[in-house]
TORGUTOR-136012 format. One record per residue (C-alpha): x, y, z; residue number from 1. Coordinates in Angstrom, 1 decimal, padded with zeros to 4 digits. Last residue first. Layout:
<pts>
PT     px     py     pz   n
PT      X      Y      Z NUM
...
</pts>
This chain:
<pts>
PT     px     py     pz   n
PT  094.0  103.0  079.6 673
PT  094.6  104.9  082.8 672
PT  094.3  108.7  082.8 671
PT  097.5  110.6  083.4 670
PT  097.5  112.8  086.4 669
PT  096.8  116.5  086.8 668
PT  098.3  118.1  089.9 667
PT  096.2  120.7  091.6 666
PT  097.7  122.7  094.4 665
PT  095.5  124.4  097.0 664
PT  096.3  128.1  097.8 663
PT  099.1  130.2  096.5 662
PT  100.6  131.9  099.5 661
PT  099.8  129.4  102.3 660
PT  099.9  126.5  099.7 659
PT  103.6  127.2  099.1 658
PT  104.9  125.9  095.7 657
PT  108.6  125.8  094.7 656
PT  110.0  125.0  091.2 655
PT  113.6  123.8  091.4 654
PT  116.4  126.1  090.0 653
PT  118.9  124.8  092.6 652
PT  119.4  128.2  094.3 651
PT  115.8  129.2  093.8 650
PT  114.8  126.0  095.7 649
PT  117.1  127.0  098.6 648
PT  115.5  130.4  098.8 647
PT  112.0  128.8  098.9 646
PT  113.1  126.5  101.7 645
PT  114.0  129.5  103.9 644
PT  110.7  131.2  103.3 643
PT  108.8  128.0  104.0 642
PT  110.5  127.5  107.3 641
PT  109.7  131.2  108.2 640
PT  106.1  130.6  107.4 639
PT  105.5  127.7  109.7 638
PT  104.7  124.3  108.2 637
PT  101.5  122.3  108.5 636
PT  099.9  124.6  105.9 635
PT  101.6  122.9  102.9 634
PT  105.1  123.2  101.3 633
PT  105.6  121.6  097.9 632
PT  108.9  121.0  096.0 631
PT  108.3  120.5  092.2 630
PT  109.9  118.7  089.3 629
PT  112.3  116.9  091.6 628
PT  116.1  117.3  091.3 627
PT  117.1  114.0  093.1 626
PT  120.6  114.5  094.3 625
PT  121.1  118.2  094.4 624
PT  117.5  118.7  095.7 623
PT  118.0  116.4  098.7 622
PT  121.5  117.5  099.5 621
PT  120.5  121.2  099.6 620
PT  117.3  120.3  101.5 619
PT  119.2  118.8  104.4 618
PT  116.0  117.9  106.3 617
PT  114.4  118.9  109.6 616
PT  110.6  118.7  109.0 615
PT  108.6  121.8  109.8 614
PT  105.5  119.7  110.0 613
PT  105.4  118.7  106.3 612
PT  107.5  118.9  103.2 611
PT  106.0  117.5  100.0 610
PT  108.3  116.3  097.3 609
PT  107.2  115.8  093.7 608
PT  108.9  113.7  090.9 607
PT  110.3  111.3  093.4 606
PT  113.1  108.9  092.5 605
PT  111.6  106.2  094.7 604
PT  114.4  103.6  095.1 603
PT  116.7  105.8  097.2 602
PT  113.9  107.5  099.0 601
PT  113.8  106.2  102.6 600
PT  113.5  109.2  104.9 599
PT  111.8  107.9  108.1 598
PT  108.3  109.1  108.8 597
PT  106.6  111.0  111.6 596
PT  108.7  114.2  111.5 595
PT  107.6  114.7  107.9 594
PT  108.8  114.2  104.4 593
PT  106.2  113.0  102.0 592
PT  107.4  111.8  098.6 591
PT  105.1  112.0  095.6 590
PT  105.7  110.0  092.5 589
PT  103.5  110.8  089.5 588
PT  104.7  108.8  086.4 587
PT  102.2  106.0  087.2 586
PT  100.4  106.9  090.3 585
PT  102.7  106.7  093.3 584
PT  102.1  108.0  096.9 583
PT  104.9  108.2  099.5 582
PT  105.5  108.4  103.2 581
PT  102.4  106.8  104.5 580
PT  099.2  107.5  102.6 579
PT  096.0  105.6  103.3 578
PT  093.0  107.1  101.5 577
PT  089.6  107.6  103.0 576
PT  086.6  107.9  100.8 575
PT  084.6  110.8  099.5 574
PT  081.2  111.0  097.9 573
PT  079.2  111.3  094.6 572
PT  081.0  114.2  092.9 571
PT  079.4  116.8  090.6 570
PT  081.8  119.5  091.8 569
PT  081.8  122.5  094.2 568
PT  079.8  120.4  096.7 567
PT  082.7  117.9  096.9 566
PT  085.4  120.6  097.5 565
PT  083.3  122.4  100.2 564
PT  082.8  119.1  102.0 563
PT  086.5  118.3  101.9 562
PT  087.5  121.7  103.3 561
PT  084.8  121.6  106.0 560
PT  085.9  118.1  107.1 559
PT  089.5  119.1  107.5 558
PT  089.2  119.9  111.2 557
PT  087.5  116.6  112.0 556
PT  089.8  114.6  109.8 555
PT  093.0  115.7  111.4 554
PT  096.2  114.4  109.7 553
PT  094.2  114.1  106.5 552
PT  094.1  111.7  103.5 551
PT  091.4  111.8  100.8 550
PT  090.0  109.7  098.0 549
PT  087.5  111.9  096.2 548
PT  085.0  110.1  093.9 547
PT  083.3  111.2  090.7 546
PT  086.1  110.2  088.4 545
PT  089.3  109.9  090.4 544
PT  090.0  112.8  092.7 543
PT  093.0  112.1  094.8 542
PT  093.1  114.1  098.0 541
PT  095.5  115.6  100.4 540
PT  095.2  117.4  103.8 539
PT  098.2  118.3  106.0 538
PT  097.5  120.3  109.2 537
PT  098.8  123.4  111.1 536
PT  096.5  125.6  109.0 535
PT  094.9  123.7  106.2 534
PT  095.7  124.2  102.5 533
PT  094.9  121.4  100.1 532
PT  097.2  119.2  098.1 531
PT  095.1  117.8  095.3 530
PT  095.8  114.9  092.9 529
PT  094.1  114.6  089.6 528
PT  092.1  112.2  087.4 527
PT  089.0  113.7  085.9 526
PT  087.2  111.7  083.2 525
PT  084.1  111.0  085.3 524
PT  083.6  114.8  085.8 523
PT  083.2  115.4  082.1 522
PT  080.6  112.6  081.9 521
PT  078.6  114.2  084.7 520
PT  078.8  117.7  083.2 519
PT  077.7  116.3  079.8 518
PT  074.7  114.4  081.2 517
PT  073.5  117.4  083.2 516
PT  074.0  119.7  080.2 515
PT  071.9  117.4  078.1 514
PT  069.1  117.2  080.8 513
PT  069.0  121.1  081.0 512
PT  069.1  121.5  077.2 511
PT  066.2  119.1  076.9 510
PT  064.1  121.1  079.5 509
PT  065.0  124.3  077.8 508
PT  063.8  122.9  074.4 507
PT  060.6  121.6  076.0 506
PT  059.7  125.0  077.5 505
PT  060.4  126.7  074.2 504
PT  058.2  124.2  072.4 503
PT  055.4  124.8  074.8 502
PT  055.7  128.5  074.3 501
PT  055.4  128.0  070.5 500
PT  052.3  125.8  070.9 499
PT  050.4  128.4  073.0 498
PT  048.9  127.8  076.4 497
PT  048.8  131.3  077.9 496
PT  049.5  131.6  081.6 495
PT  050.7  128.0  081.8 494
PT  053.1  128.5  078.9 493
PT  054.6  131.7  080.3 492
PT  055.1  130.1  083.6 491
PT  056.8  127.0  082.0 490
PT  059.1  129.3  080.1 489
PT  060.1  131.1  083.3 488
PT  060.6  127.9  085.3 487
PT  062.5  126.2  082.5 486
PT  064.7  129.3  082.0 485
PT  065.3  129.4  085.8 484
PT  066.5  125.8  085.7 483
PT  068.7  126.6  082.7 482
PT  070.4  129.4  084.6 481
PT  071.0  127.1  087.6 480
PT  072.3  124.3  085.3 479
PT  074.7  126.7  083.6 478
PT  076.0  128.0  087.0 477
PT  076.5  124.5  088.3 476
PT  074.3  122.8  090.9 475
PT  075.9  120.5  093.4 474
PT  073.8  119.1  096.3 473
PT  075.8  118.4  099.5 472
PT  072.6  118.5  101.5 471
PT  069.1  117.1  101.3 470
PT  067.4  117.6  104.7 469
PT  064.4  115.3  105.1 468
PT  066.3  112.4  106.7 467
PT  067.9  115.0  109.0 466
PT  064.7  115.4  111.0 465
PT  066.7  117.4  113.6 464
PT  065.8  120.7  111.9 463
PT  062.1  120.1  112.5 462
PT  062.7  119.6  116.2 461
PT  065.1  122.6  116.4 460
PT  062.5  124.8  114.8 459
PT  059.8  123.8  117.2 458
PT  062.1  124.2  120.1 457
PT  063.1  127.7  118.9 456
PT  059.5  128.8  118.8 455
PT  058.8  127.4  122.3 454
PT  061.8  129.1  123.7 453
PT  060.9  132.4  122.1 452
PT  057.3  132.2  123.4 451
PT  058.4  131.3  126.9 450
PT  060.8  134.3  126.9 449
PT  058.0  136.6  125.7 448
PT  055.7  135.4  128.5 447
PT  058.5  136.1  131.1 446
PT  059.0  139.6  129.6 445
PT  055.3  140.3  129.8 444
PT  055.0  139.0  133.3 443
PT  058.1  141.0  134.5 442
PT  056.8  144.4  133.3 441
PT  059.8  146.7  133.2 440
PT  059.5  150.2  131.8 439
PT  062.9  151.6  130.7 438
PT  061.6  153.5  127.7 437
PT  063.8  151.5  125.4 436
PT  063.1  148.1  127.2 435
PT  059.3  148.7  126.9 434
PT  059.7  149.5  123.2 433
PT  061.6  146.3  122.6 432
PT  059.0  144.2  124.4 431
PT  056.2  145.8  122.3 430
PT  058.2  145.2  119.1 429
PT  058.7  141.5  120.0 428
PT  054.9  141.3  120.6 427
PT  054.4  142.6  117.0 426
PT  056.8  140.0  115.7 425
PT  055.1  137.2  117.6 424
PT  051.7  138.3  116.2 423
PT  053.1  138.3  112.7 422
PT  054.7  134.9  113.4 421
PT  051.5  133.2  114.5 420
PT  050.2  131.8  111.2 419
PT  053.8  131.6  109.9 418
PT  055.2  129.1  112.4 417
PT  053.4  125.8  111.8 416
PT  052.6  126.1  108.1 415
PT  056.0  127.6  107.5 414
PT  057.9  124.8  109.1 413
PT  055.7  122.1  107.4 412
PT  056.3  123.7  104.0 411
PT  060.1  124.0  104.6 410
PT  060.3  120.3  105.4 409
PT  062.3  119.5  102.2 408
PT  065.2  121.7  103.4 407
PT  067.3  121.8  100.2 406
PT  071.1  122.0  100.4 405
PT  074.1  123.1  098.4 404
PT  074.3  126.7  099.9 403
PT  075.0  128.9  096.9 402
PT  073.7  126.9  093.9 401
PT  071.0  125.2  096.1 400
PT  069.7  128.6  097.1 399
PT  069.9  129.7  093.4 398
PT  067.7  126.8  092.3 397
PT  065.4  126.9  095.4 396
PT  064.5  130.6  095.3 395
PT  061.6  130.7  092.9 394
PT  060.1  127.3  093.8 393
PT  060.4  128.2  097.5 392
PT  058.6  131.5  097.1 391
PT  055.7  129.8  095.3 390
PT  055.5  126.9  097.7 389
PT  055.4  129.1  100.8 388
PT  052.8  131.6  099.4 387
PT  050.7  128.7  098.1 386
PT  050.7  126.8  101.4 385
PT  050.0  129.9  103.5 384
PT  047.2  131.0  101.2 383
PT  045.7  127.4  101.2 382
PT  045.4  127.6  105.1 381
PT  043.9  131.0  105.0 380
PT  041.3  129.9  102.4 379
PT  040.5  126.7  104.2 378
PT  039.7  128.6  107.4 377
PT  037.8  131.3  105.5 376
PT  035.5  128.9  103.7 375
PT  035.6  130.0  100.0 374
PT  038.3  127.8  098.5 373
PT  040.5  128.8  095.5 372
PT  041.8  125.7  094.0 371
PT  043.9  125.0  090.9 370
PT  043.7  128.6  089.7 369
PT  045.0  129.7  093.1 368
PT  048.1  127.6  092.4 367
PT  048.6  129.4  089.1 366
PT  048.1  132.8  090.9 365
PT  051.0  131.9  093.3 364
PT  053.6  131.6  090.5 363
PT  053.9  135.2  089.4 362
PT  053.5  137.4  092.5 361
PT  054.8  134.8  095.0 360
PT  057.8  133.9  092.8 359
PT  058.6  137.5  092.1 358
PT  058.7  138.2  095.8 357
PT  060.9  135.2  096.5 356
PT  063.2  136.0  093.6 355
PT  063.5  139.5  094.9 354
PT  064.6  138.6  098.4 353
PT  066.8  135.7  097.3 352
PT  068.8  137.9  094.9 351
PT  069.1  140.8  097.4 350
PT  070.3  138.4  100.1 349
PT  072.8  136.8  097.8 348
PT  074.3  140.2  096.7 347
PT  075.5  140.1  093.2 346
PT  072.9  142.6  091.8 345
PT  073.1  144.7  095.0 344
PT  076.6  145.7  093.9 343
PT  074.9  148.1  091.3 342
PT  073.7  150.7  094.0 341
PT  071.5  153.5  092.8 340
PT  070.7  152.1  089.4 339
PT  070.3  148.6  090.7 338
PT  068.0  149.9  093.5 337
PT  065.8  151.9  091.1 336
PT  065.3  148.8  088.8 335
PT  064.4  146.5  091.6 334
PT  062.0  149.1  093.1 333
PT  060.4  149.4  089.6 332
PT  060.0  145.7  089.3 331
PT  058.4  145.4  092.7 330
PT  056.2  148.4  092.1 329
PT  054.9  147.0  088.8 328
PT  054.2  143.6  090.4 327
PT  052.4  145.1  093.3 326
PT  050.0  147.3  091.2 325
PT  047.3  147.9  093.8 324
PT  048.4  151.3  095.2 323
PT  047.4  153.6  092.4 322
PT  045.3  156.1  094.4 321
PT  048.1  158.8  094.3 320
PT  048.9  158.3  098.0 319
PT  048.5  154.5  097.7 318
PT  051.0  154.5  094.8 317
PT  053.4  156.5  096.9 316
PT  053.0  154.1  099.9 315
PT  053.5  151.2  097.5 314
PT  056.6  152.8  096.0 313
PT  058.0  153.3  099.5 312
PT  057.0  149.8  100.4 311
PT  059.3  148.5  097.6 310
PT  062.2  150.7  098.6 309
PT  061.8  149.7  102.3 308
PT  061.7  146.0  101.4 307
PT  064.7  146.2  099.1 306
PT  066.6  148.3  101.6 305
PT  065.7  145.8  104.4 304
PT  066.9  142.8  102.4 303
PT  070.1  144.4  101.3 302
PT  071.1  145.6  104.8 301
PT  070.9  149.4  105.3 300
PT  072.3  149.4  108.9 299
PT  069.2  148.9  111.1 298
PT  068.7  152.7  111.8 297
PT  069.4  153.6  108.2 296
PT  066.5  151.5  107.0 295
PT  064.3  152.7  109.9 294
PT  064.9  156.3  109.0 293
PT  064.0  155.3  105.4 292
PT  060.6  153.9  106.4 291
PT  059.8  156.5  109.0 290
PT  060.4  159.4  106.6 289
PT  058.3  157.8  104.0 288
PT  055.5  157.1  106.4 287
PT  055.6  160.6  107.9 286
PT  055.5  162.2  104.5 285
PT  052.4  160.2  103.4 284
PT  050.7  160.8  106.7 283
PT  051.2  164.6  106.2 282
PT  049.9  164.4  102.6 281
PT  046.8  162.5  103.7 280
PT  046.3  165.0  106.6 279
PT  046.4  168.1  104.4 278
PT  042.9  169.2  105.4 277
PT  042.5  166.9  108.4 276
PT  040.4  163.7  108.3 275
PT  043.4  161.6  107.0 274
PT  045.3  162.4  110.2 273
PT  043.0  160.0  112.2 272
PT  044.7  157.0  110.3 271
PT  048.1  157.7  111.7 270
PT  048.1  154.9  114.2 269
PT  046.7  152.5  111.6 268
PT  049.2  153.5  109.0 267
PT  052.0  153.1  111.6 266
PT  050.9  149.6  112.5 265
PT  050.5  148.6  108.8 264
PT  054.0  150.1  108.0 263
PT  055.6  148.1  110.8 262
PT  053.9  144.9  109.6 261
PT  055.1  145.6  106.0 260
PT  058.7  146.2  107.2 259
PT  058.8  142.9  109.1 258
PT  057.2  140.8  106.4 257
PT  059.0  142.5  103.6 256
PT  062.4  141.8  105.1 255
PT  064.6  142.1  108.1 254
PT  066.0  138.5  108.0 253
PT  065.1  136.1  110.9 252
PT  061.9  134.8  109.1 251
PT  064.0  134.1  106.0 250
PT  065.8  131.4  108.0 249
PT  062.6  129.3  107.9 248
PT  063.7  126.2  105.9 247
PT  064.1  123.9  108.9 246
PT  067.8  123.4  108.0 245
PT  068.4  127.2  107.9 244
PT  066.5  127.8  111.2 243
PT  068.6  125.1  112.9 242
PT  071.8  126.5  111.5 241
PT  070.9  130.0  112.8 240
PT  070.2  128.5  116.3 239
PT  073.5  126.7  116.5 238
PT  075.5  129.6  115.0 237
PT  074.4  132.1  117.6 236
PT  071.4  134.3  117.9 235
PT  073.4  137.6  117.9 234
PT  074.5  136.6  114.4 233
PT  071.1  137.7  113.0 232
PT  071.7  141.4  113.8 231
PT  069.0  143.0  111.7 230
PT  067.8  145.3  114.5 229
PT  064.2  144.2  114.9 228
PT  064.2  140.5  114.3 227
PT  067.8  139.6  114.9 226
PT  068.5  141.8  117.9 225
PT  065.2  140.9  119.5 224
PT  065.8  137.2  119.0 223
PT  069.3  137.4  120.4 222
PT  068.0  139.1  123.5 221
PT  065.4  136.3  123.9 220
PT  068.1  133.6  123.7 219
PT  070.4  135.4  126.0 218
PT  067.6  135.5  128.6 217
PT  065.9  138.8  129.4 216
PT  066.9  140.9  132.4 215
PT  068.1  143.8  130.2 214
PT  071.7  145.0  130.0 213
PT  072.2  143.7  126.4 212
PT  068.8  144.9  125.2 211
PT  069.3  148.4  126.5 210
PT  072.9  148.4  125.1 209
PT  071.5  147.5  121.6 208
PT  069.1  150.4  121.9 207
PT  072.0  152.7  122.8 206
PT  073.9  151.4  119.8 205
PT  070.9  152.1  117.6 204
PT  070.7  155.7  118.9 203
PT  074.5  156.1  118.2 202
PT  073.8  155.1  114.6 201
PT  071.1  157.7  114.3 200
PT  073.4  160.3  115.8 199
PT  075.9  159.2  113.2 198
PT  073.5  160.3  110.5 197
PT  072.8  163.6  112.2 196
PT  076.5  164.5  112.2 195
PT  078.9  165.2  114.9 194
PT  081.9  162.8  114.7 193
PT  083.7  162.3  118.0 192
PT  087.3  161.0  117.9 191
PT  088.8  162.5  114.7 190
PT  092.5  161.9  114.2 189
PT  092.9  158.8  116.3 188
PT  096.4  157.3  116.1 187
PT  097.8  154.3  114.3 186
PT  101.1  152.3  114.4 185
PT  101.5  151.5  118.1 184
PT  097.8  151.2  119.1 183
PT  097.1  148.7  116.3 182
PT  096.5  148.6  112.6 181
PT  096.2  145.9  109.9 180
PT  095.3  147.1  106.4 179
PT  093.2  145.6  103.6 178
PT  092.8  146.2  099.9 177
PT  090.2  145.6  097.2 176
PT  086.8  146.8  098.6 175
PT  084.6  147.9  095.6 174
PT  081.4  146.4  097.1 173
PT  081.6  143.4  094.8 172
PT  085.3  143.3  095.6 171
PT  084.3  142.4  099.2 170
PT  082.5  139.2  098.3 169
PT  085.1  138.3  095.7 168
PT  087.9  138.6  098.3 167
PT  085.8  136.7  101.0 166
PT  085.7  133.8  098.6 165
PT  083.7  131.0  100.3 164
PT  085.6  127.7  099.7 163
PT  084.7  125.5  096.8 162
PT  088.4  125.1  095.8 161
PT  090.8  125.8  098.6 160
PT  092.9  129.0  099.4 159
PT  090.2  131.6  099.0 158
PT  091.8  134.7  097.6 157
PT  093.7  137.1  099.9 156
PT  092.9  140.8  100.2 155
PT  095.7  142.9  098.7 154
PT  098.0  144.8  100.9 153
PT  098.0  148.2  102.6 152
PT  101.2  149.5  104.3 151
PT  101.1  151.1  107.8 150
PT  101.7  154.9  107.9 149
PT  098.6  155.5  110.0 148
PT  096.1  158.3  110.9 147
PT  092.6  157.4  112.1 146
PT  089.1  158.9  111.6 145
PT  086.1  158.2  113.8 144
PT  082.6  158.1  112.1 143
PT  081.8  154.6  113.3 142
PT  083.6  153.8  116.5 141
PT  086.9  152.1  116.8 140
PT  087.2  149.2  119.3 139
PT  088.7  149.8  122.8 138
PT  091.5  147.4  123.4 137
PT  092.1  146.3  127.0 136
PT  091.6  142.5  126.7 135
PT  093.5  142.4  123.4 134
PT  092.8  143.5  119.9 133
PT  094.4  144.2  116.6 132
PT  092.3  146.6  114.5 131
PT  091.6  145.2  111.0 130
PT  090.6  147.5  108.2 129
PT  089.1  146.5  104.9 128
PT  089.3  149.5  102.5 127
PT  087.0  151.7  100.5 126
PT  088.3  154.3  098.0 125
PT  088.8  158.0  097.7 124
PT  091.9  160.2  097.7 123
PT  093.0  163.7  098.8 122
PT  096.8  163.9  098.2 121
PT  099.4  165.1  100.7 120
PT  100.2  161.6  101.9 119
PT  097.2  159.5  101.1 118
PT  094.0  161.1  102.3 117
PT  090.4  160.1  102.7 116
PT  090.5  156.3  102.7 115
PT  087.1  155.0  103.6 114
PT  086.8  152.2  106.1 113
PT  085.0  148.9  106.4 112
PT  085.8  147.4  109.8 111
PT  087.2  144.3  111.5 110
PT  088.0  143.9  115.2 109
PT  091.0  141.7  115.9 108
PT  092.6  138.6  117.4 107
PT  089.9  136.5  119.0 106
PT  087.3  137.5  116.4 105
PT  085.1  140.5  115.8 104
PT  082.8  141.7  113.0 103
PT  082.0  144.1  110.2 102
PT  081.7  147.6  111.8 101
PT  081.0  150.2  109.1 100
PT  082.4  153.5  108.0  99
PT  085.6  154.2  109.9  98
PT  087.4  157.1  108.2  97
PT  091.0  156.6  107.1  96
PT  093.8  159.1  106.9  95
PT  097.0  157.7  105.4  94
PT  100.6  158.9  105.9  93
PT  102.7  157.6  103.1  92
PT  104.5  154.2  103.4  91
PT  103.2  152.8  100.1  90
PT  104.2  155.8  098.0  89
PT  105.1  154.5  094.5  88
PT  103.0  151.4  094.1  87
PT  100.2  152.3  096.6  86
PT  099.2  155.6  095.1  85
PT  097.0  154.4  092.2  84
PT  095.2  152.2  094.8  83
PT  094.1  155.4  096.6  82
PT  091.4  156.1  094.0  81
PT  091.7  159.7  092.7  80
PT  092.0  158.6  089.0  79
PT  088.6  156.8  089.4  78
PT  088.5  153.0  089.6  77
PT  086.0  151.5  087.1  76
PT  083.4  149.4  089.0  75
PT  080.6  152.0  088.6  74
PT  081.6  152.6  085.0  73
PT  081.2  149.0  084.0  72
PT  077.8  148.7  085.8  71
PT  076.3  151.7  084.1  70
PT  077.8  151.0  080.7  69
PT  076.5  147.4  080.6  68
PT  073.1  148.4  081.8  67
PT  072.9  151.3  079.3  66
PT  074.0  148.9  076.5  65
PT  071.2  146.5  077.2  64
PT  068.9  149.5  077.5  63
PT  070.0  150.7  074.0  62
PT  069.3  147.2  072.6  61
PT  065.7  147.3  073.8  60
PT  065.2  150.7  072.2  59
PT  066.8  149.6  068.9  58
PT  064.6  146.5  068.9  57
PT  061.5  148.6  069.5  56
PT  062.5  151.0  066.8  55
PT  062.8  148.0  064.4  54
PT  059.4  146.7  065.2  53
PT  057.8  150.2  064.7  52
PT  059.6  150.7  061.4  51
PT  057.1  151.9  058.9  50
PT  054.8  153.9  061.2  49
PT  057.2  155.5  063.6  48
PT  059.9  156.9  061.2  47
PT  063.5  156.2  062.4  46
PT  065.6  159.2  063.1  45
PT  065.0  159.0  066.9  44
PT  066.2  155.4  067.2  43
PT  069.2  155.9  065.0  42
PT  070.4  158.7  067.2  41
PT  069.9  156.5  070.3  40
PT  071.9  153.6  068.7  39
PT  074.6  156.0  067.5  38
PT  075.1  157.4  071.0  37
PT  075.0  153.9  072.6  36
PT  077.6  152.6  070.2  35
PT  079.8  155.6  070.8  34
PT  079.6  155.1  074.6  33
PT  080.6  151.5  074.1  32
PT  083.5  152.4  071.8  31
PT  084.9  155.1  074.0  30
PT  084.5  153.3  077.4  29
PT  086.7  150.3  076.6  28
PT  085.0  146.9  076.5  27
PT  085.3  144.3  079.2  26
PT  083.1  141.1  079.0  25
PT  082.5  138.9  082.0  24
PT  081.2  141.1  084.8  23
PT  079.8  143.7  082.2  22
PT  077.6  140.9  080.8  21
PT  075.7  140.8  084.1  20
PT  075.0  144.5  084.0  19
PT  073.8  144.3  080.5  18
PT  071.5  141.5  081.6  17
PT  070.1  143.8  084.2  16
PT  069.3  146.5  081.7  15
PT  067.8  143.9  079.5  14
PT  065.5  142.7  082.3  13
PT  064.6  146.3  083.2  12
PT  063.7  147.1  079.6  11
PT  061.7  143.8  079.2  10
PT  059.6  144.6  082.3   9
PT  059.1  148.4  081.9   8
PT  057.2  147.9  078.6   7
PT  054.4  146.7  080.7   6
PT  052.1  143.6  080.9   5
PT  050.8  142.0  084.0   4
PT  050.6  138.2  083.5   3
PT  047.2  136.9  082.8   2
PT  044.3  134.8  084.2   1
</pts>
């Protein structure tokens, strides 16, 4: 047994590492381009026979530089980017094209737009656009263009530690600014775009309407939207959470399983074409056209793009009679996608998709070496187990890093559901086609609804076994990288048992353990007080070692904030903390002023004052008499109160901190002893 060998693999890995380095190290374009130029000249001047090893090193280094340059240049703002206009002409007329619908809430519709014009200047650049809504608002359509003079502003960072950063998520796609528009400050410039691409989007919208107006149950409609149109949110939070806890959320993502099944169906239907003179070429063209039309149809999500790209290479390989090199095509599709769209590298869905595929291709052969049964029933059963285990081993470290949980019943879920899921997916496609052509067969629809209900009940039952769901797991970036280093070095050792490979595996294992110990010891020395931001509430916490002692005016609403905080650190648990109108820890003296508490501060001499719940207080008198180090305003106060208090603090030269603007406040305390 062996790992497939190709010079492509180290080159792609180095190109990817160059991209990763570009996120943390910034070098000006001239030196980096000069380095690449000298490297390539040096490579071609070297003589082949005497310096083969050196030439290989130069080639590898050049791909590291290429990756760095490619990613750095992609994220560099061009001179025509609209952000260069915002400082000196913020009120200029802006023309914005609606590119993508992002979501909807009680107050607005959200879109990704492209700024086309700023004043009299043609510009480029993506923007997050919010359209204020009420019961009569008609949401913008993709392809429409609007005109507005409304100012743009920066996307806000996450306000509490451990929280999901929407700002970082959007910046990965080069979206850095946002704008809020409504009927009074924006008008439509182009109402009905007429391009073939938007015709494809309109087709998807018509299909969604067919599903929405059908007689199917909401549960079945959501399943069709999720499985065949890539709209997982149509299922609802409760069902999505159950699939996540059961370890089968990947079944609801448009991925290799879905695209592969569709390709197999199409290849079977087009098989008679092979008998014609140019039939093989015609089938090849139809398959590629179908694959990419489907990708555009469902919205070009990372998982479907990855799958369509991979299957495109497989179709090409099959056409040229080289269709069995799955590992090569997977690596090649990964490389091509990073070249075409660098943001894929930091997309969670993209990372999980490729890690799962690489895990199946690289780890599964080791399981088959342990046991490769001949009886067909045992063989199929073992295939399901090995595929699930291999994929889970590959994705677990990064899944824990992002989501802080491990569904230990993933194997049971996959063994129960996977054997029939291909048939269920095919039947879902049949139901969708019947809805599209408007042909109603009640018995088929009823059977499909029964199947959907049965599938969801199984998932809910598995998800309810909370004893087997390990959550609130913390895994740092270094620990995650070392875990993958252990997996990779272990794979290399088991494929070829050499002493040097065993030593490398042992070194990474020891580094992982050492890092774990150091991280734990570092956390145990922490002693700090936190004032978190929560709308209309007050949430505070004292982290002492590996415990968080917290106080909240509404524990249910603040549970998410506290959980995010704990899972972003190597903490054991949280405990309640009773705080009335003050909190003292040595030189740290916090006074809380709220409607609920009397003001009794003569003996306290507070170093920090926290204003809560729009408290009515003579701030001039308070600051003049006590002169605290810092006056703090949390989310329980309205913005106009905060603005007024900030002016008073400037008057008395007292530092002011507003969690609404600046996020959670961390105050380091002295360690005891």
